[in-house]
VEXMARSE-369454 format. One line per 8 residues: number of its first residue (from 1); their letters; for each residue y, z, x of N, C-alpha, C. Coordinates in nm, 3 decimals, always signed. Layout:
// residues N
NUM) a) Y,Z,X,Y,Z,X,Y,Z,X  ...
END
This chain:
// residues 85
1) xxxxxxxx) +9.740,+14.171,+14.861,+9.845,+14.270,+14.842,+9.876,+14.341,+14.974  +9.773,+14.381,+15.045,+9.795,+14.452,+15.171,+9.861,+14.362,+15.275  +9.824,+14.234,+15.271,+9.881,+14.142,+15.369,+10.031,+14.125,+15.347  +10.072,+14.113,+15.220,+10.214,+14.095,+15.192,+10.293,+14.220,+15.228  +10.234,+14.338,+15.209,+10.302,+14.461,+15.249,+10.320,+14.466,+15.400  +10.219,+14.423,+15.473,+10.230,+14.422,+15.619,+10.337,+14.325,+15.666  +10.346,+14.209,+15.600,+10.446,+14.110,+15.637,+10.586,+14.165,+15.610  +10.605,+14.226,+15.494,+10.736,+14.283,+15.460,+10.774,+14.392,+15.558
9) xxxxxxxx) +10.678,+14.479,+15.591,+10.705,+14.586,+15.686,+10.741,+14.529,+15.823  +10.671,+14.427,+15.866,+10.699,+14.366,+15.996,+10.838,+14.304,+15.998  +10.875,+14.235,+15.890,+11.009,+14.175,+15.884,+11.117,+14.282,+15.884  +11.094,+14.392,+15.813,+11.193,+14.499,+15.810,+11.203,+14.567,+15.946  +11.091,+14.583,+16.015,+11.091,+14.649,+16.145,+11.159,+14.561,+16.251  +11.148,+14.431,+16.239,+11.204,+14.340,+16.338,+11.349,+14.299,+16.307  +11.398,+14.336,+16.191,+11.534,+14.297,+16.151,+11.636,+14.374,+16.234  +11.750,+14.313,+16.260,+11.855,+14.383,+16.335,+11.906,+14.505,+16.257
17) xxxxxxxx) +11.948,+14.605,+16.327,+11.995,+14.729,+16.265,+12.121,+14.706,+16.181  +12.199,+14.603,+16.211,+12.322,+14.577,+16.136,+12.294,+14.543,+15.990  +12.177,+14.493,+15.961,+12.144,+14.456,+15.823,+12.138,+14.579,+15.733  +12.094,+14.692,+15.788,+12.073,+14.812,+15.708,+12.196,+14.902,+15.699  +12.301,+14.871,+15.768,+12.417,+14.959,+15.772,+12.514,+14.930,+15.657  +12.565,+15.036,+15.599,+12.670,+15.020,+15.498,+12.805,+15.012,+15.569  +12.913,+15.001,+15.491,+13.045,+14.986,+15.553,+13.084,+15.109,+15.633  +13.046,+15.227,+15.586,+13.083,+15.350,+15.657,+13.003,+15.363,+15.787
25) xxxxxxxx) +12.874,+15.331,+15.781,+12.789,+15.345,+15.899,+12.818,+15.235,+16.002  +12.855,+15.119,+15.955,+12.875,+15.005,+16.044,+13.011,+15.013,+16.114  +13.096,+15.103,+16.071,+13.224,+15.118,+16.137,+13.340,+15.070,+16.054  +13.318,+15.049,+15.925,+13.426,+15.008,+15.836,+13.519,+15.124,+15.808  +13.632,+15.094,+15.749,+13.730,+15.195,+15.715,+13.688,+15.264,+15.586  +13.648,+15.389,+15.595,+13.601,+15.459,+15.476,+13.716,+15.509,+15.387  +13.838,+15.501,+15.435,+13.954,+15.540,+15.355,+14.019,+15.422,+15.284  +13.959,+15.306,+15.295,+14.015,+15.186,+15.234,+13.995,+15.189,+15.082
33) xxxxxxxx) +14.083,+15.123,+15.008,+14.068,+15.117,+14.862,+13.936,+15.052,+14.820  +13.885,+14.962,+14.902,+13.758,+14.896,+14.870,+13.644,+14.997,+14.872  +13.646,+15.090,+14.966,+13.543,+15.194,+14.973,+13.554,+15.288,+14.853  +13.677,+15.320,+14.813,+13.695,+15.404,+14.694,+13.642,+15.333,+14.569  +13.671,+15.206,+14.559,+13.621,+15.129,+14.446,+13.469,+15.124,+14.443  +13.408,+15.111,+14.558,+13.263,+15.108,+14.565,+13.206,+15.244,+14.525  +13.268,+15.351,+14.568,+13.222,+15.484,+14.530,+13.230,+15.505,+14.378  +13.341,+15.461,+14.318,+13.354,+15.474,+14.173,+13.254,+15.384,+14.100
41) xxxxxxxx) +13.226,+15.269,+14.155,+13.127,+15.179,+14.096,+12.987,+15.243,+14.098  +12.954,+15.306,+14.208,+12.824,+15.373,+14.219,+12.815,+15.489,+14.119  +12.920,+15.568,+14.109,+12.920,+15.679,+14.014,+12.912,+15.630,+13.870  +12.985,+15.523,+13.838,+12.982,+15.467,+13.704,+12.844,+15.414,+13.670  +12.784,+15.342,+13.762,+12.650,+15.290,+13.739,+12.550,+15.404,+13.720  +12.562,+15.508,+13.798,+12.474,+15.624,+13.781,+12.493,+15.689,+13.645  +12.617,+15.699,+13.599,+12.643,+15.758,+13.467,+12.585,+15.672,+13.355  +12.599,+15.541,+13.367,+12.546,+15.451,+13.264,+12.394,+15.459,+13.259
49) xxxxxxxx) +12.331,+15.455,+13.375,+12.185,+15.461,+13.379,+12.136,+15.595,+13.322  +12.201,+15.704,+13.361,+12.163,+15.836,+13.310,+12.179,+15.844,+13.159  +12.286,+15.788,+13.106,+12.309,+15.790,+12.962,+12.203,+15.710,+12.888  +12.170,+15.593,+12.936,+12.070,+15.509,+12.870,+11.932,+15.575,+12.876  +11.895,+15.627,+12.992,+11.766,+15.694,+13.002,+11.760,+15.820,+12.916  +11.871,+15.893,+12.909,+11.877,+16.011,+12.822,+11.861,+15.975,+12.676  +11.926,+15.867,+12.634,+11.913,+15.822,+12.495,+11.769,+15.778,+12.465  +11.707,+15.709,+12.558,+11.568,+15.666,+12.540,+11.475,+15.786,+12.532
57) xxxxxxxx) +11.495,+15.885,+12.618,+11.413,+16.005,+12.615,+11.434,+16.082,+12.484  +11.558,+16.089,+12.437,+11.587,+16.155,+12.310,+11.515,+16.085,+12.195  +11.516,+15.953,+12.194,+11.445,+15.879,+12.090,+11.295,+15.904,+12.096  +11.238,+15.906,+12.217,+11.095,+15.932,+12.229,+11.059,+16.071,+12.178  +11.138,+16.170,+12.209,+11.113,+16.305,+12.160,+11.123,+16.308,+12.008  +11.223,+16.241,+11.952,+11.238,+16.233,+11.807,+11.116,+16.168,+11.743  +11.069,+16.057,+11.801,+10.955,+15.986,+11.744,+10.827,+16.069,+11.752  +10.808,+16.141,+11.862,+10.690,+16.226,+11.876,+10.693,+16.338,+11.773
65) xxxxxxxx) +10.806,+16.403,+11.758,+10.817,+16.512,+11.660,+10.798,+16.461,+11.517  +10.854,+16.346,+11.487,+10.838,+16.288,+11.354,+10.691,+16.254,+11.327  +10.624,+16.199,+11.426,+10.482,+16.165,+11.413,+10.398,+16.290,+11.391  +10.427,+16.395,+11.467,+10.354,+16.521,+11.449,+10.378,+16.580,+11.312  +10.501,+16.572,+11.262,+10.531,+16.625,+11.129,+10.459,+16.546,+11.020  +10.455,+16.414,+11.034,+10.385,+16.332,+10.935,+10.234,+16.357,+10.939  +10.180,+16.374,+11.058,+10.037,+16.404,+11.070,+10.004,+16.539,+11.009  +10.088,+16.639,+11.034,+10.066,+16.772,+10.976,+10.076,+16.768,+10.825
73) xxxxxxxx) +10.171,+16.693,+10.772,+10.186,+16.683,+10.626,+10.066,+16.612,+10.563  +10.015,+16.510,+10.630,+9.898,+16.439,+10.577,+9.774,+16.527,+10.582  +9.758,+16.605,+10.688,+9.645,+16.696,+10.697,+9.653,+16.806,+10.593  +9.773,+16.855,+10.569,+9.791,+16.959,+10.467,+9.763,+16.905,+10.328  +9.803,+16.784,+10.303,+9.780,+16.722,+10.173,+9.631,+16.697,+10.148  +9.558,+16.664,+10.252,+9.415,+16.635,+10.239,+9.326,+16.755,+10.259  +9.380,+16.872,+10.283,+9.298,+16.991,+10.305,+9.237,+17.037,+10.173  +9.121,+17.103,+10.180,+9.054,+17.149,+10.056,+9.135,+17.251,+9.979
81) xxxxx) +9.213,+17.335,+10.045,+9.294,+17.432,+9.975,+9.404,+17.368,+9.894  +9.459,+17.259,+9.943,+9.565,+17.190,+9.869,+9.510,+17.123,+9.743  +9.383,+17.084,+9.743,+9.324,+17.016,+9.628,+9.285,+17.115,+9.519  +9.265,+17.246,+9.551,+9.232,+17.347,+9.452,+9.350,+17.374,+9.359  +9.469,+17.370,+9.412,+9.589,+17.407,+9.335,+9.626,+17.304,+9.239
END
């Protein structure tokens, strides 16, 4: 594992700087329609990812609360005071 990390780091360190530059940093026209489209694509992707993760988190919270409620109901049903009545 350590060897592969060292190899990846060495390749990244020796790579030309042009590989890491985006269109704006490399000298592209940032006012071009293509740059606007890329910006909207990034924002859209961020919104989709945030929505999916939010829905997943909401489901997990729902499942945890439901599990706690079922556990509490089962404990209440099996308690000695509930059996006296």
